[in-house]
PLY file of the C-alpha trace (Angstrom):
ply
format ascii 1.0
element vertex 409
property float x
property float y
property float z
element edge 408
property int vertex1
property int vertex2
end_header
139.77 14.30 136.65
141.45 12.93 133.50
140.93 14.92 130.33
140.88 12.65 127.30
139.85 13.14 123.72
136.23 12.45 124.50
134.07 14.62 122.20
132.47 16.09 125.31
135.80 17.68 126.20
136.49 19.26 122.81
135.23 22.64 123.98
137.47 22.46 127.03
140.57 21.71 124.95
139.72 24.51 122.52
139.25 26.97 125.38
142.49 25.89 127.06
144.38 26.21 123.79
142.91 29.65 123.14
143.83 30.75 126.67
147.42 29.58 126.10
147.49 31.54 122.85
146.13 34.58 124.63
148.88 34.40 127.25
151.52 34.10 124.54
150.01 37.09 122.77
150.11 39.09 126.02
153.79 38.24 126.37
154.45 39.46 122.83
152.60 42.68 123.66
154.82 43.20 126.70
158.05 42.61 124.77
157.02 44.96 121.97
156.05 47.64 124.50
159.39 47.39 126.31
161.30 47.63 123.05
159.27 50.63 121.91
159.79 52.52 125.16
163.55 51.93 125.00
163.84 53.46 121.53
165.61 56.75 120.90
163.53 59.87 121.56
163.96 62.45 118.77
165.19 65.95 119.57
163.63 68.91 117.74
165.76 71.37 115.80
163.02 74.00 116.10
160.48 74.48 118.88
157.33 76.14 117.54
154.83 77.61 120.01
152.22 75.11 121.23
148.67 75.47 122.55
147.62 72.76 125.01
143.84 72.29 125.07
142.52 70.84 128.35
138.79 70.15 128.55
137.72 69.99 132.21
134.61 68.38 133.66
134.22 68.23 137.43
136.92 67.66 140.00
139.23 64.90 138.84
141.41 63.25 141.45
144.32 65.59 142.27
143.14 68.05 139.62
145.12 71.03 140.89
148.32 68.98 141.13
147.74 67.56 137.65
147.37 71.01 136.15
150.37 72.33 138.07
152.62 69.82 136.31
151.89 71.69 133.05
152.91 75.07 134.49
156.67 74.73 134.09
157.47 72.26 131.32
160.96 72.94 129.90
159.71 74.26 126.58
160.25 77.84 125.40
156.76 78.86 124.27
153.43 77.24 125.09
150.05 78.07 126.57
147.53 75.92 128.44
143.84 76.57 127.82
141.56 75.23 130.55
138.09 74.63 129.16
134.86 74.33 131.15
131.31 73.84 129.90
130.01 76.71 132.07
130.87 78.63 135.22
128.84 76.21 137.33
131.25 73.38 136.59
132.99 72.21 139.75
136.36 72.59 137.99
135.83 76.29 137.24
137.19 77.67 140.58
140.27 75.46 140.26
140.84 76.63 136.70
140.57 80.27 137.79
143.01 79.65 140.64
145.56 78.18 138.22
145.16 81.14 135.84
145.69 83.61 138.70
148.78 81.80 139.93
150.35 81.40 136.46
148.71 84.12 134.32
151.32 83.86 131.58
150.74 80.13 131.23
147.05 79.34 131.82
143.85 80.79 130.38
140.31 79.74 131.24
137.88 79.31 128.34
134.14 78.90 128.86
132.35 76.84 126.22
130.28 78.69 123.64
127.24 76.83 122.36
126.66 73.08 122.31
126.96 72.04 118.68
127.21 68.27 119.14
126.50 65.25 121.29
130.10 64.67 122.33
130.70 66.99 125.33
134.48 66.83 125.06
134.43 67.83 121.41
132.03 70.67 122.21
134.73 72.07 124.47
137.47 71.46 121.91
135.60 73.53 119.32
135.60 76.52 121.66
139.16 75.90 122.85
140.44 75.77 119.27
138.89 79.18 118.60
140.76 80.61 121.58
144.12 78.97 120.80
146.90 81.27 119.58
149.18 78.69 117.99
149.16 76.38 114.98
150.32 73.30 116.89
147.56 71.99 119.17
147.94 69.38 121.90
144.77 67.85 123.34
145.46 66.75 126.90
142.95 65.29 129.34
142.56 66.88 132.75
143.73 63.83 134.72
147.07 63.52 132.94
150.68 64.21 133.93
153.55 64.23 131.46
157.36 63.92 131.60
159.62 66.97 131.04
160.44 66.07 127.42
156.80 65.65 126.39
156.49 68.80 124.26
159.98 68.41 122.80
159.12 64.96 121.46
155.90 66.28 119.94
157.76 69.16 118.28
160.37 66.77 116.89
157.76 64.46 115.38
155.76 67.32 113.89
158.82 68.73 112.12
158.04 66.11 109.51
155.21 67.58 107.41
154.06 64.07 106.52
153.13 63.47 110.17
149.60 64.57 110.97
149.04 63.34 114.52
151.10 62.32 117.53
149.69 60.19 120.35
151.27 58.58 123.41
151.37 55.41 125.50
149.35 55.78 128.71
149.45 54.24 132.16
147.38 54.71 135.29
148.80 56.25 138.46
147.44 56.64 141.97
146.91 53.06 143.11
150.13 53.32 145.11
148.79 56.24 147.17
147.03 56.01 150.50
143.26 55.82 150.19
143.19 54.56 146.59
140.02 52.60 145.82
139.80 49.25 144.09
138.04 50.62 141.00
140.88 53.08 140.38
143.53 50.43 140.98
141.93 48.06 138.47
141.53 50.89 135.98
145.20 51.85 136.33
146.31 48.24 135.89
144.09 47.65 132.88
145.26 50.80 131.10
148.92 49.93 131.56
148.78 46.14 131.56
146.36 45.44 128.73
145.32 48.45 126.66
148.64 50.22 126.07
150.65 47.04 125.27
147.98 45.90 122.79
147.75 49.28 121.04
151.54 49.59 120.91
151.83 46.16 119.30
149.12 46.99 116.77
151.10 50.06 115.74
154.65 48.72 115.87
154.09 45.30 114.31
151.08 45.86 112.06
151.00 49.60 111.38
147.47 49.93 112.80
146.70 53.33 114.29
144.65 53.43 117.47
144.86 56.97 118.77
144.57 57.51 122.53
142.55 60.63 123.25
144.30 61.25 126.56
147.04 62.89 124.49
146.85 63.98 120.85
148.90 66.55 118.95
147.71 67.98 115.62
148.22 71.03 113.43
145.29 73.40 113.31
145.64 73.61 109.52
145.15 69.84 109.29
142.14 69.92 111.60
140.68 72.74 109.52
141.25 70.73 106.34
139.13 67.94 107.82
136.31 70.37 108.60
137.39 71.40 112.09
136.69 69.53 115.30
133.02 69.76 114.36
133.62 66.76 112.09
133.69 64.56 115.22
131.11 66.42 117.31
128.61 63.55 117.06
130.87 60.53 117.58
131.82 58.88 120.85
135.36 57.85 119.82
136.60 61.18 118.48
140.21 60.06 118.98
139.72 56.86 116.95
137.94 58.72 114.16
140.57 61.49 113.96
143.24 58.80 113.87
141.49 57.35 110.81
140.70 60.64 109.05
144.26 62.00 109.18
145.71 59.19 107.00
142.59 58.59 104.88
141.70 62.20 104.05
145.05 63.97 104.32
147.48 61.16 103.51
149.49 61.89 106.66
150.82 59.43 109.21
150.14 58.91 112.91
153.13 58.65 115.28
153.10 56.77 118.58
155.57 58.67 120.75
157.73 57.13 123.47
156.97 59.58 126.29
154.49 57.96 128.68
151.44 59.95 129.78
150.21 59.11 133.28
146.50 59.21 134.07
145.79 59.86 137.74
142.97 57.92 139.37
142.42 57.28 143.08
138.73 57.40 143.92
136.95 55.46 141.18
134.56 52.88 142.62
134.30 49.31 141.40
130.93 50.21 139.88
132.55 53.15 138.13
135.23 50.86 136.69
132.61 48.49 135.27
130.54 51.32 133.78
133.63 52.88 132.20
134.61 49.69 130.39
131.03 48.88 129.46
130.98 52.23 127.64
134.36 51.47 126.07
133.08 48.07 124.93
130.07 49.58 123.17
132.45 51.99 121.46
134.91 49.21 120.49
132.12 47.08 119.02
130.81 49.91 116.87
134.30 51.01 115.75
135.89 47.61 115.12
132.91 45.65 113.80
131.59 42.31 115.00
134.35 39.91 113.76
137.16 41.98 115.29
135.12 42.46 118.45
134.78 38.71 118.88
138.55 38.48 118.35
139.07 40.59 121.49
138.18 37.50 123.53
141.62 36.10 122.74
143.10 39.01 124.69
141.29 37.80 127.82
142.80 34.37 128.57
141.45 34.47 132.12
137.91 34.41 130.76
138.74 31.53 128.43
140.28 29.38 131.13
137.38 30.19 133.45
134.95 28.90 130.82
137.10 25.76 130.52
136.91 25.28 134.28
133.12 25.50 134.19
132.94 23.17 131.19
135.09 20.51 132.86
135.53 21.08 136.60
138.52 19.19 137.97
142.09 19.33 139.13
143.62 19.89 135.71
141.41 22.86 134.82
141.72 24.31 138.34
145.52 24.20 138.08
145.30 25.78 134.63
143.09 28.54 136.04
145.60 29.31 138.82
148.53 29.19 136.39
146.78 31.62 134.05
145.98 33.95 136.97
149.62 33.94 138.08
150.80 34.63 134.54
148.35 37.51 134.07
149.43 39.08 137.35
153.10 38.80 136.37
152.51 40.27 132.90
150.51 43.23 134.21
153.11 43.88 136.90
155.90 43.84 134.31
154.00 46.22 132.03
153.51 48.63 134.93
157.22 48.53 135.66
158.07 49.22 132.00
155.66 52.16 131.75
156.16 53.91 135.07
159.41 52.56 136.51
157.66 50.62 139.27
154.96 48.02 139.29
151.38 48.54 140.37
150.44 48.47 144.05
151.06 45.03 145.54
147.68 45.01 147.26
145.94 45.48 143.90
147.78 42.93 141.75
146.02 39.82 143.19
142.76 41.33 141.88
143.95 41.06 138.25
142.01 37.83 137.48
138.86 39.38 138.93
139.51 42.52 136.87
139.76 40.45 133.68
136.43 38.79 134.42
134.78 42.18 135.01
136.17 43.34 131.68
134.64 40.22 130.13
131.29 41.28 131.56
131.77 44.71 130.01
132.59 42.99 126.70
129.29 41.10 126.89
127.46 44.37 127.54
129.09 45.89 124.47
128.03 42.86 122.42
124.36 43.19 123.33
123.84 46.93 123.88
124.05 50.08 121.77
123.48 52.81 124.35
125.74 54.45 126.94
125.33 56.93 129.73
127.93 59.68 129.47
128.05 62.72 131.73
124.45 62.07 132.84
123.17 61.82 129.26
121.84 58.62 127.66
123.12 58.24 124.08
122.74 55.60 121.39
125.97 54.52 119.66
125.78 53.56 115.99
128.42 52.11 113.66
131.66 54.06 113.73
130.64 55.28 117.23
128.25 57.83 115.71
126.01 59.20 118.47
122.28 59.68 118.46
120.29 61.23 121.26
117.74 58.96 122.90
114.19 60.29 123.40
115.08 61.22 126.98
118.06 63.33 125.92
117.45 67.07 125.51
117.62 68.62 122.09
120.87 70.46 121.41
121.40 73.65 119.49
123.78 73.62 116.58
126.43 76.28 116.21
128.78 77.35 113.51
132.49 77.34 112.77
135.34 76.11 114.91
137.57 79.14 115.09
136.85 82.78 115.85
136.36 84.70 119.07
135.98 82.38 122.06
132.97 82.74 124.31
134.84 83.83 127.40
138.37 83.79 128.68
139.85 84.55 132.06
0 1
1 2
2 3
3 4
4 5
5 6
6 7
7 8
8 9
9 10
10 11
11 12
12 13
13 14
14 15
15 16
16 17
17 18
18 19
19 20
20 21
21 22
22 23
23 24
24 25
25 26
26 27
27 28
28 29
29 30
30 31
31 32
32 33
33 34
34 35
35 36
36 37
37 38
38 39
39 40
40 41
41 42
42 43
43 44
44 45
45 46
46 47
47 48
48 49
49 50
50 51
51 52
52 53
53 54
54 55
55 56
56 57
57 58
58 59
59 60
60 61
61 62
62 63
63 64
64 65
65 66
66 67
67 68
68 69
69 70
70 71
71 72
72 73
73 74
74 75
75 76
76 77
77 78
78 79
79 80
80 81
81 82
82 83
83 84
84 85
85 86
86 87
87 88
88 89
89 90
90 91
91 92
92 93
93 94
94 95
95 96
96 97
97 98
98 99
99 100
100 101
101 102
102 103
103 104
104 105
105 106
106 107
107 108
108 109
109 110
110 111
111 112
112 113
113 114
114 115
115 116
116 117
117 118
118 119
119 120
120 121
121 122
122 123
123 124
124 125
125 126
126 127
127 128
128 129
129 130
130 131
131 132
132 133
133 134
134 135
135 136
136 137
137 138
138 139
139 140
140 141
141 142
142 143
143 144
144 145
145 146
146 147
147 148
148 149
149 150
150 151
151 152
152 153
153 154
154 155
155 156
156 157
157 158
158 159
159 160
160 161
161 162
162 163
163 164
164 165
165 166
166 167
167 168
168 169
169 170
170 171
171 172
172 173
173 174
174 175
175 176
176 177
177 178
178 179
179 180
180 181
181 182
182 183
183 184
184 185
185 186
186 187
187 188
188 189
189 190
190 191
191 192
192 193
193 194
194 195
195 196
196 197
197 198
198 199
199 200
200 201
201 202
202 203
203 204
204 205
205 206
206 207
207 208
208 209
209 210
210 211
211 212
212 213
213 214
214 215
215 216
216 217
217 218
218 219
219 220
220 221
221 222
222 223
223 224
224 225
225 226
226 227
227 228
228 229
229 230
230 231
231 232
232 233
233 234
234 235
235 236
236 237
237 238
238 239
239 240
240 241
241 242
242 243
243 244
244 245
245 246
246 247
247 248
248 249
249 250
250 251
251 252
252 253
253 254
254 255
255 256
256 257
257 258
258 259
259 260
260 261
261 262
262 263
263 264
264 265
265 266
266 267
267 268
268 269
269 270
270 271
271 272
272 273
273 274
274 275
275 276
276 277
277 278
278 279
279 280
280 281
281 282
282 283
283 284
284 285
285 286
286 287
287 288
288 289
289 290
290 291
291 292
292 293
293 294
294 295
295 296
296 297
297 298
298 299
299 300
300 301
301 302
302 303
303 304
304 305
305 306
306 307
307 308
308 309
309 310
310 311
311 312
312 313
313 314
314 315
315 316
316 317
317 318
318 319
319 320
320 321
321 322
322 323
323 324
324 325
325 326
326 327
327 328
328 329
329 330
330 331
331 332
332 333
333 334
334 335
335 336
336 337
337 338
338 339
339 340
340 341
341 342
342 343
343 344
344 345
345 346
346 347
347 348
348 349
349 350
350 351
351 352
352 353
353 354
354 355
355 356
356 357
357 358
358 359
359 360
360 361
361 362
362 363
363 364
364 365
365 366
366 367
367 368
368 369
369 370
370 371
371 372
372 373
373 374
374 375
375 376
376 377
377 378
378 379
379 380
380 381
381 382
382 383
383 384
384 385
385 386
386 387
387 388
388 389
389 390
390 391
391 392
392 393
393 394
394 395
395 396
396 397
397 398
398 399
399 400
400 401
401 402
402 403
403 404
404 405
405 406
406 407
407 408
């Protein structure tokens, strides 16, 4: 089929042009990411004691192995606080086992009260009360970090004008036997799309998008904001903290160079879709409608697919295949930059399908305001502020962030 300048084909040409721009933008993201990761890692002159706060919820993939990687980091003084909502949590026995094996490193902290609608922040409030040190690192339970992770944080926080340190992230686990497609697509999307885009936003435009998988803050700064309770009723507590630190305290956010790996093996395809549907609702409410529409440019596979439907034919089919090949190559290269090897070869051909699923999640975020999180249905308002739906149970409100913790083991 010949594509001329017939007015009926204007939409097709616009979509094809936008897809080409999206691919170019993805290439820029990759180049910026590679340059950032190759930069010099600062070395601290002092190494203050650090408290690592790890909220747990259920049995993450390889949970015990993940936690074990935090037992012997080459840093002189740090503690790891393992938080659980209650003793019935499936992660509680594992947390106890880690504390028994490394009693000088791990402590188990059981949540006290339920002051807000964000379950992770509820745990952070209790964990902060139990922490012994001024420098706090929030670290998700499915993460693994390189040996110099704490050193880089300490070096950045030597500068009193720095208020928060976050890290690039990449998925891991798709290369292991038994990995499911949902996990593989999640790992690829984290490393191939999300991290390069956020790195470019920071490096080129100075925009701070904090990744909650890894955040380092001073307790005095958190206290100056009103404690973690200030984000107890928002879905994107990392995004909001990343905004409050500069706006309220006048301090900067640093994107470190150490890469944090997020382990995922058993997520189903349905779980992948639900995860990014929730993320899309959050993005819409945080970024606003114009910026949310702009995210479509970061999905060239969707744009070229729409062009193919608008004008089926050889030219658009070839363009679709070329875009798919380019997206696979870009994601593979990002994986190699972030973790030293590309993503699993069996998973990479699914990249175009992954991008279309993400487009479906984007559409959900455009038209919906509610999410299901940890078996609770919540309504998400502007700025990702949470409101309980009528079906959600009422929650008691508790007091300050720091003081005696509810229980430690």
